[in-house]
C-alpha positions as CSV (number, residue, x, y, z in Angstrom):
1,M,90.5,81.3,186.6
2,N,90.9,85.0,186.6
3,T,88.1,86.7,188.4
4,N,89.3,90.3,188.0
5,C,86.5,92.6,187.0
6,K,86.5,96.3,186.1
7,V,83.4,98.3,185.9
8,Q,83.5,101.9,184.6
9,E,81.0,104.5,183.6
10,Y,81.6,106.9,180.8
11,D,79.8,110.1,179.8
12,N,79.9,109.4,176.1
13,T,80.7,106.9,173.4
14,V,84.1,108.5,172.6
15,Q,85.3,107.9,176.2
16,A,84.0,104.3,176.1
17,Y,85.7,103.7,172.7
18,Q,89.0,105.1,174.1
19,A,88.7,102.9,177.2
20,V,88.3,99.8,175.1
21,N,91.5,100.7,173.1
22,N,93.4,101.4,176.4
23,L,92.4,98.1,177.9
24,Q,93.3,96.3,174.7
25,N,96.7,98.0,174.7
26,A,97.1,96.9,178.3
27,G,96.7,93.3,177.2
28,Y,93.0,92.6,177.8
29,G,91.2,90.7,175.1
30,K,88.1,92.1,173.5
31,D,86.4,88.8,174.0
32,H,86.4,89.6,177.7
33,M,85.0,93.1,177.4
34,Y,81.3,94.0,177.5
35,L,79.8,97.4,176.8
36,F,76.4,98.5,178.0
37,A,74.4,101.6,177.3
38,H,70.9,102.8,178.4
39,D,69.9,102.9,174.7
40,K,69.9,99.5,173.0
41,S,70.9,101.0,169.6
42,V,73.8,102.8,171.2
43,S,74.9,99.6,172.9
44,K,74.8,97.6,169.7
45,D,76.7,100.4,167.8
46,L,79.4,100.4,170.5
47,T,79.8,96.6,170.5
48,D,79.9,96.6,166.7
49,R,82.5,99.4,166.4
50,T,84.7,98.1,169.1
51,N,84.3,94.4,168.3
52,T,83.5,93.6,172.0
53,E,81.1,91.0,173.2
54,N,77.3,91.2,173.6
55,M,75.8,89.9,176.7
56,G,73.4,87.1,176.0
57,V,71.7,84.2,177.7
58,A,74.9,82.4,178.3
59,E,76.4,85.3,180.2
60,K,73.3,86.4,182.1
61,G,71.5,83.1,182.6
62,V,68.1,82.1,181.4
63,M,66.2,83.5,184.4
64,D,67.7,86.9,184.2
65,T,67.1,87.1,180.5
66,V,63.5,86.2,180.8
């Protein structure tokens, strides 16, 4: 199992969108990418636009979600 993890902070949505494209061009699958934002609507917009994954109960665990 590949346990490589990359965490990066971006100043705006354009930078985040470009990073997703760069990672995809480098061979990373979008089904292994997660985007987070302080604002829930921005986070949803980013994941919708980039077709990346949402973090749900399965990824976070029941206790962290509650």
